[in-house]
N, C-alpha and C positions, 0 to 999 in steps of 0.2 A: 291695120291700127295704129292711135294715133301715135307719133313720134315724141317721145319724153325729151326734153331737152337736159341738160347739167342745171339751169337754172330752178327746178323743178327736184331735183335729188334732196335730203335730208341726211343729216351722220344716223337719225338712227330706223330710215325707210328706202327700200331698194327694189325696185321692181325688173326681174328679170326672166323672160319667156313667160310673161303674167302671172310669175309668183313672187308673196310679197316674205321679206326675209327680216327676220330681226336679229341682233345680233345678240348671242346667250347673255353677254358682261350687262349689256342695255337693259334688257329683262329682268335678271336676276338684282340691279342696282336699285330698280325706282317701282313703288306699289302703281297698280291701277289708276291710283287717285293723286299720282303724284308725290304722295308723302315718302318717311323711310322704309326701308326694304326690310320685313318680316324676316326675322332668324332662320326662321323654322324653314324659309322658301330659297335664303341667299344660297348663291351657289358654292359659298366655303363650306356651309354645312347640311350638307346633304348626308341622312344616315343612310348605314348600310342598309336598312331595309325600304330607304326610298329610291333607290337604284334599279329602274328596269321594273318598274308596276310592282316594289316590296320583297322582299327577302327573307328566310327563316330564320325563325329565333332560333337562342344556342340549345342543343338538349339538355336535360335536365340530367343531373352526376348521380350513379345508382348510389341507391341508399346501404349508409352504413350500419355495420352491424356488427354486438359487442357479442364475446366470449370468455365468460369468468368462470376458471377451473380455482379448487373444486367446486362441486354442482353443488346448486343451492340443498341446504339439510345436513349435506355431509357428515361423517362422525370420524373419530382418529384419522383426522388427516396429520400427514408428515408437515412438521414446522416448517423445512425447509427445502425448498425446488417443486413446493405443490402449489403454492398461490401462482396464477397467473393472468394478466386481463389483453385480449387481444381482439382487435378490431379490425373486419375487414371494409375494403373501397372505403376506404376513411382512416383516419387520426385518431388515437385515444386523445381526449382534451380535459379530462378532471378521473381522478379516481381516490377514494376517502375509505381508509382501509381504519376499523376500531375495535378494542376489545369492551368488554362490558362496560368496564368504567369510563371508556369515553376517550382512552388515549389510544391516539392516531399512531399509525404504522410507518415511518417514511418509505419511499419507493423512488426508483427511476424507471423514463420512458426510453425505449431504442430510441436510434438515432433517425429511422424511419417513421417515429412516432406508431408505428402498429402494434406497439406490445408493452405492457405495465407491467416493473416485479417486484418484490421487497426488497429493498435495501440489506435487511438483516434476517436472520432466521425468526418465525415467529415463538410466543410463547409454548410451552406445554398445557396441556389440558384446558384451554381459552375459548370461547366463542368469542369469533367477529363477527362484523359486518360489512360489505362491502358494497358499494356506488360508485357505480361511475359513467361514464358519457363521454360519445366519440360521434366525430362530426365529419361529414364527405363533405367532398371537395367543393359544394356550395355552403358549405357552413352549415345543414343541418342537422342539428345534432339527435343522437337517440342516445335514451338509459337503458341499465341494468342493475338490479340489486341482489345481492344472494348472501346465506349465512351460512358458516361451518362452524366445527370444534374440531381443535387441534387433539391430536395425540396425547395421552396420557405416558410422564417417563416412569419407567422401572427402576432405574439407576440414576445417578449422575456424575457427572466427572468435574473436576476441578483442576487448577493449575496458581502455580507462581510464577513470576516472570521477572526480567531483569531486562534491562536498566532500571535498578529498583530507585525510590525518593519521588522528589516533588518533578511534576514537570516544567519543563524550560532549564533544566540542569546545562551546564557545561559540560560533554563527555569529549574523551579522544577518539584518535581515527582509527582504533585496531574495535571500537565498540561493538556488539554484539545484542541484537535482541533476541530475547531466548522467554520461551514460555516451555513448564516442564512440568507434566502432570500425573495424576496422580495413581490412575488406570492408563491401560495400555489401549490405545487409540488404531479401531479396525481401520473404521475411512477414514485414512488419512487425506484425501483430496477433500471429503466435506469438510474436514477441520481448518482444511488450507487453503480453502476458495474462499473463510471469511475472515480473511487477517487482511491486512491492506500496510503498504509502508508509501509514504508520499515522500518523496526528498529535492529539495530545493536548493541548490537547483538539481536536475535528476542524475540519475546514475542506472548503472545495470547491477541490479541485483536481485536475489533468490532466498526463501524459503528452502530451508533443508530440514530431513531429519534427522536427529542425533540419539545416542544413548549417553544418558549422564552416567557421572562416577560415580552413584548410588543404583545406578541400574534401570533408573526412571524413565522414560521414553520424555525427548525434548522436539521442540520445532524451532530452529535458530535462525534468523534473516542477517545475511550479510552481501555488503556491494562486493563487486568482483575483485576491487582492487579498493584499498585502505580509501575512507572517506577524506575527501579535501576539507580542509579548511574552512568556517564557514558556514559549512553545510547546513539546512536547516531541515528537521526529520520527526514526520508525523506521522505514529504508527496505531494501529484500533486490531483489537480482536474481538469479532462481535460474536463471542460463541454461546451467548446464552441461546438456550435452542438447538445446536449444533448437534448435528447426531454422529456418533462416535462410533456407535458399534449399535446393534439389534435392541433397543429398548434401553439406549443410555444415549444423555444428553448432558449439553453444557449449562452453566446456571451463570456464567459470568461474560461481562463486556468489560476490558479494557482498553487500555490508551496511554497516550503519553507523548511529549516534546521534548528535543532537546538538540540542542546546538553542538556542532562542532567545533573546538577550538582548536589551540597550537595545534602542528603536529611534534608530538613529542615519539621519537623512537630510541631504542634504549638498543646496545646490541653486547653483550656479555660473551667473550669470547674465554672461553673454560681451558682454552689452551696457554694466552698470555696472561691470563689469568687477571683479564681488564674491562671494564664497563663502560663502554663510550656513550653519550649522551649525546643526543640529535634534536635542536630545537625548530622547525620549518627547514632540514637539511642542513644546519651548522652545526659543528659540535660543540657542544656550554660545556659540557662535561667529560674529563678522563677518569673512572676513579676505577682503583686497587679492589679486587673483591676474593675471594674464598668460598666457592663454591663446592660442593659434594664430593666427599674423598671416593676412592675404591670401589669401596664396599657399599656407600649409596650414594651414589650416583645423580647430578642434577638432569631434569630431562633436558632434554634439547627442542629445537625447534621455537613455536612460535607462543607466548603466552602473552596476554592481555591482560592490563590490574583489572581487580573485581573490587576491591577497596582499598583501605588502607588504616590503618592505628596506630597510634601512639602510646604504648603499652599493652603488651598483651601477654597473658601466661602459656606457654611452649612445652606442652606435653608429651611424651613419645609413645603412650600409651591410645594417645587417639589417632597416630598414625599409623597402628598396627609394629610399634616398637616398645613393646615392655621394658623399662627399668633404662631405656638408652640415656634419656633427660629430663629434669624436670624446672624451666626455668620460667621464675616470675618477671611478669613485666619489661619483657623484650619492648624495647625503644625501635620508633621508626620503622612499623613493620607494614610491608608495602605486599599483598597479596597474589595471589601468582595463578595459584590453581587449587582444586576443590581438595585435593589429596592433600593441601598442607604445605604446599610450597610458598616462601616469602622470601624477600629481598629485605633482610634489615640489619640493624646494628649487632652487629657478635664481637662486643671488647673483649671478651676472653680468648678469641683466635689473633690477638694483638700479634703481629710481629709474621703472621701469616697472610698477611692478604698483598698479593699480586704476586707472590711466591709460591705458594701450597693451598692445594684444595683438598681441605679436612671438614668438612661440615656432611652433615646427615641428608645434603640436599639443599637447603636453601643456600641463597647466595648473602655472606654476610660481608659487612664493610666497617669501615671503623666508624664508631659514633658520630664524628662530625660529619662522615662522609653519606654518611646512610642520612643524615638530616639533610642534606643537598637534597640526593635525591626524592625522599619525602617531599621536600617541598617541591619539588619540580612535576613531580610526576602528578595522575588524577585516573581516575575511573575510566577506562577503556585507551588509555595510553599502553603503549606497545614492549615488550622485551623479547626482543627475539636471543635464544638460547644457542650461540655457537662451539666449534671444534668441541664436541665433550664426547665421550663413552656410551652413551646412555640413549635408547632410540627417541623418536620424538614422542613430544606429551599427546594423549590421545585426545582426538576430538571433544568429548564431552567431560573433559577434566578442567573444568572450569570453563573460559575461552577459547578452545583449543582448537575451535571451529577454521583459521585460517591456516593451520596443517593439512587443509584440501586442498587439492588444485580446482580451477573452476569448475572442468567436466565431471571429476567425483562428487565435486557441491549439488551441481544442476541434477546430478541422478540420483539426489537422494531428496527431489520434490516431487510429491504426488502430481503437482498438477503442471510440472516440466515433463510428466513422465504419466500422462493419462491411459488407466488399465493395469500400470505395470505393480508388481507387489512392491513395495519400497521397504526394506531392510534401514535401520535407521544406523548412521553410520558408527563407527567402534563398536557394533552390538558382536564381533565376532573375536575382536581385539582384548 
């Protein structure tokens, strides 16, 4: 074999044992014609299916499937809890539900994207059309359509609510959201799950069932502790179409917003016969009072200002005491209970304030001091009555809800106690 000397070697070729070796970098950097490299052939752009003579393509994702409940053509469908759109092997991408007039139903999709449900109950005796789409992991969509008709209502229930007035009001730290029903509510969980409260900043709170002073059932919402000043509260009661009992459905959707103002908490000490008023924790007034006498003692416990009016007629017959009193245009009346407890001006008791309890259960003050108190408090502010001889005000007598400890309050929530029979607080008292 001829000897190859160093002078015949180049950077591109080398003979070794009779073999021609070409560096990979040189091969991929130049074309056979000496032009620019083809990106498809360059060493930095070799694709996975070019390695080892060609790889396998990614397998296709399983096709998505859609299921709409209730079945197409179904009749007498329940308004709450029956409608759902479920996707398998994929996620729900679109759901449109409309009634015969084209009104759309709002809905929500689960966190994993596999289920869509309506945000509120459907209307009674209404035909709905459903159009849904879902996509698998590759984005391939499937569609499904359905229509059904909801059940007709045999009876309806309605409710009144507090706090009343325009949305956006500024209310006190003891504010309770209260819905009072005109019929007994058998399925309390079905009603409660269609109620919502959003507080900013968030608080720990709960709905609970309460027996009103007039014997009607209520569901009330309160936080664990008094609201913090500055809290913004938005509540909704989406009860149109909600089922309270067999054949009985709601007709109303209501809601509102309010903001919590300064913390105003008054403490009426029936022993010292003084009422101390604190604003944001600091004493701003100490007012001599005359509360209920031995025959008509004032309720003790926590009460909340329901409303106030400067000038009201007070007749004892309205509270079951015929012939006891009939006073016209009572000044600076702050309403504390549904049973008729007020804090108000009582000039006829001049000389007794701070010395003697001698009213029919209300908290009386001089006209000047009653005016100060009236100008200080607002709906939702707190009046705590201590050191009296009477028992605590009942939960449903006004906003007496704060007299329940937190564990007792939670036990009266149908959602906090699934499957339990809920007896409204105050039913047995």
